[in-house]
C-alpha positions, 0 to 999 in steps of 0.5 A: 301451722299446727292449730287447725282453728287458724286460717293459714296464709299463702306467702304470695296471695294472702289467706287461704280458703278452706276446701269444702268441695266433695271429698273422697273417704281417703281425703276426709281421713287425712284431715282438714286442708286449705288451698290458695285462692289463686287457681294457678297457685298450688300452695296448700296446708293440711291439718292431719286428723287424729286417725291419721296421726294414730295410723302413722304412729302405729306404722312406726311402732309395730304391734307387739305379740301378746306374751304369757307368763305361766307357772307350774311347779313341774316346769317353773315360771316361763315366758311364752310368745316372745320373739328375738328382738322384741326387748322382752328378755332385756326387760325381765333380766332385772327380775332374775329371768334368764334365757336358755336355748332349750327352755326359753326365757325362765325365772331362775330357781322357780322349778319345784317351788311355789310361784314367786308372785312378787317377781311375777307381778313386777315382771308383768308390769315392766312388760306392760309399761313397754307396750306388751300385752301380758297374761299371767297363768299360775297353776300350783297343782301341777307338780312332779315327784321329788324322786324325779326332780332328784334324778334330774339333779343327779343327771345334770350334775353328771353332765357338769362333771363330764363337761368340766372334766373334758374342758379341764383336760383340753386346757391342761393339754394346751397349757403343757404344750405351750409351756414346753414350747416356751422351754424349747425356745429358751433352752436353745439359748442356754441362758445366754444374754442378748448381744445388743451389737450382734446381728442375732440380737433382734431374733434373740429378742423376738424369741424371748418375747414369744417364749414370755407370751407362751409362758403367760398363756400357759399359766392362764390356761393352767389356772382355768384347767385347775378351776374346771377340774375343781368344778368337775370333782364337786359335780362328781361328789354331788350325789354322794354329799346329798345322800350323806347320812349326817347331812340327810338327817339335818335336812330331814329336821329342817323339812319336818319343821317346815311341814309343821309350819305349813300345817299351822298356816293351813289351820290359821287360814281356815280359822281366819275364813271362819272368822270372816277375815277371808273371802271364799276366793282368798281362802281357796287361793291360799289353801291351794298353795298351802296344800301344794307346799304340804304335798311337796314337803311330805313327798320330799320327807318320804324320799329322804327317810327312804334314803336313811333306811337304805343307809341303815340297811347297808350297815351305816350306824346312826347314833341315838340317845340310847347309844350313849351314857355319861362316862362313854367316849365319843370320837372327834377327829383323832381325839376321844372326848368323855360324855358328860351328859346326853342331850336330845340331839347332842352330847355334852363334852369337856370344852376348850382346846383339846390338848391331848388324844383323850380328854376326860373329866379327870384331866380336862384343862378348862372348866366350860363344856362343849357339845358334839353332834352324836350323829357324827361321832362314835362311842368308845369305851 
C-alpha cells in the first residue's frame, strides 16, 4: 500500500492496528507503521516518511561537486571542479567545450577574447539542469600582451611542424618498406599465373593475397604521410605568412576599423547612460568590456605596425599613392599593366583577359577597367 491514510489488512487476521507505543528517534524517522492484532503474527506495513525517501534517493544519487566556470582574457574560459565520470564534459561538448590533459575542460577559441556570455550561460544552465551547482566568474581586465600571445602561437606552430614532420617520416618509411616487401613477393613469381592443379597453387594464392594486402597498407600510409607532410609545411610557414607585408597591411586596416567601431560603442554607451537608458551597473559592465576590447586592439595594432616598420627597415618597399601616376605600369604576375588612375588603395588598369605581356591603353582589347592592389605590385616604366 502507498496511502498512509488507509488501514492495511493482514491476510490472515484482518485489519491491522497503528503502532502507537514508545518509538525511538530512528523508528519515528522511518515513518508510520502498522502491526497485526495477533501477537503471534509478524505481519507489518510501513509507510515511509518524506525524510526517509529523501535519504534513500540521496544515497542512490551522490552529491555532485560544485563547478566553476571562469573567464579571463589571459586564460580563456575554463571549467574547474569537474572530476572524471561526473558527466560535465559530455554536457558541455555541444557548447564548443573541449578537454585537454594540460588545460582541462575549456571553451575552444576563448583565449585572448571577450567572454562569450551566450555560450557560457547556456553551458551553466545545462550543468544546473543535471544537478550541478555552478558558479560563473568573469574578469575582463586580466589580459596578456599581444606579443606574448603571438609568440605562443609561433611556438605551437613550430611544435606542430615538428610533430607532423616526424609523423610523416614514420609513415613514409613504413609505406616504402611494405611496398618493397610486396614487390619482393610478386617478383619471385615473375608474373607467372597460378597453376590451379599444381601443388604450389595454395602457396601462390597466399603470397598474392599477402602482397595485395601490403600494397593496400602501403597506399594508405603513403596518403597519411602526404597529409602530415602538407600540414608540417603549413605550420613551418605560419609565421612567414602572418608577417607578410601585404597580409599585415590588410590586417591593420581591419583592426583599425574595429578600433573605430569600439570607440563609437564607447561613446554611445556613455550617451545612453547620460540619457538614463542604462543603470550604473550596466554602464560599468559595458565599459569594462569595451575598454578591454580597445586595449587589446591598440596593443595588436601597435605590434603589427612595428612589424611593418621592421620590414621597411629591411628594405621591403610598400607602395603608396605618391609612387604612381597615370601612364606608369604595374606588374601583375608576368604581365605589365598600364595605370589609368590612382585610387586611395588601388590603381585602375585595363580590364579583361590579359592577352599579351604588356597591356596598355593603346593596345587594350576590352573596354572595361579593372583594379589592382598597389601594395603587391611594382611600377615599371
